[in-house]
C-alpha positions, 0 to 999 in steps of 0.5 A: 150438271143436268141433262134434260129428257128432251136432249137424251132422246135427241142424243140417243136418235143421233147416235143410232143414226150416225155412230151406233154404238158411241157415247157422247163426249163432253170436253173443253176446247179452245175458243175465241174468248178462252176455253169453251164447252165442246162435244163429240160422239166416241166409241171409248172415253179418253184416259181422264174422262169421267163416265156419267149416266143419266136416265140410262144415257151413258156419256163421258165428261173429261175432268177438265170440264167438270167444274165448268159444267157445274150448274150446266143444263143440256137440253133442246131448244125450241127448233129441237137442236142441242144447247147448253146453258148455265155455263160460266161467262167467258172473259172477254180479251178485246172488242173482236171476241164472240159472244 
């Protein structure tokens, strides 16, 4: 998993403003088309989280998310919002599945 400098700065600023002392936590959550990647700000990791550090930015990734995030990149879009690209495609269950 790669995390770009712009995303690191955005997340550091967000943590400073919203929840000082917290860390980013990345994990898998149930979505309409199966598992999806979710993020939250936490003060301590869950027991199955792995601590990661990229360019002095510490964050936690749940062990179940590691495989899904192997080729992922966390970055900012043109508007400065956090985006995650390079994720495996979700399996479509029916025509009502979100994209």
